[in-house]
N, C-alpha and C positions, 0 to 999 in steps of 0.2 A: 304801164311806165316807157317811157317814151326812149326805144333804145337807136343807137348809131351803129351801125354795119360797117365797119373799118375792118378793110384787107388789103395786102401787097408786101407785107413787109418781109423781110429776110435776110442771108448773108449774101454780100454780097461784094467781088476783088476792087480794091480801089480803080475810080476808072471807072468803073459798072454800072448800071442804072436801072432803077426800078418806078414801080408807079403806083403808087396808093391812092383806094379810094375810099367815098364814106361815101353812104346809102343813109335816108334818112326817111320817114314818113314823110306823104306828100304835106301834111298838115304845119309841118314845123320847115321844112323845107325852101317850099314856096315864099319870096318875100325877104329870106332872112340871108344875114352874111354867113360864109362860110370861111374858117381861118385854120389852119395845120401850123402845130403848135409840138416842137422838139424840151424833150428834156434827156440832156446828158446825163450819164451816170452820176447821181447824187445831187446833180444840182437842181436848177428851178427854173420852171418849163420858159421857153423861148418860142415868139411868135416867130415863124420862119415865112408866113405867106398867108392873105388874105384876099378874098374876094366878095363885092360885094352882090346884091341882086342885081344892079344895072351892068354889072361886070366888071368893076374898076377894080383893079387887084395893087397891091403891094406887099413887097420882098425886103425881108429881110438882107442887109448889106452881103451876110454873110454866105447868102445863095441865089443871090442876083445873077440873070445870066444862065444861070445851071438849074434849076428848079422855074419849073411852070406850073399853077394854078388854073385848074379847070372847073368849068360847073356845065353837067347837061341837068336842064331846068326838069326839061321832059322826065329822064327817068330818076329825076329825085336824089342825083349823085353827081361828089364832088370830088375833083382827082387831081394828084401830086406829083406830076412825074420829075422824077430826079437824075438826072445827069451828073455824069464827071462825079462821083460821090468818091468821097475825100475819109481817112479813118475819124476826122472829127463830125462828120455828120453821125456816126455812131449814137442810137441813143432811142428813147420810145418816142413814138411817134403819135400826136392826139389829133381828130378832129373839131372842130367846136363850131355850134349852130346856133345861133343867137340871132335876136333881133330886142327892141326895146321893149320886151316884157318875157321873154322864152332867153335860155341861156343853156343848153345839150352840149356835153362832150363824151366824147365816144371811148371805148376801153382803151384804145392804144395798141398799137402795133410797134414789134421792135422789130428797127433797121441797125443791121452791123453791118461795119464796112472793115476789111480785112487791110491790111497791106502788104 
């Protein structure tokens, strides 16, 4: 069973920063796209950032300019740097690694931003 290792969530005050990481087996990380999703309490998943294998990045308007997605291919790890966090950023954050054949999700990590 493929397992994605997520880490980095926690409790932070508004204006603070956190960095999430998502590590995967080399066999699924190489050549795949990585997406970070957020699920606010009781709501649906929202795609907030995505990075392709060649490195093309896209962001949701809600996080543009505050969040940075990156990947370290040699370490089979993707990151989400979050700055200037706001209470509305609170939720469970998931990484997704996928290509035309595979689709894997992390277990989720809680991010709570207090006002």
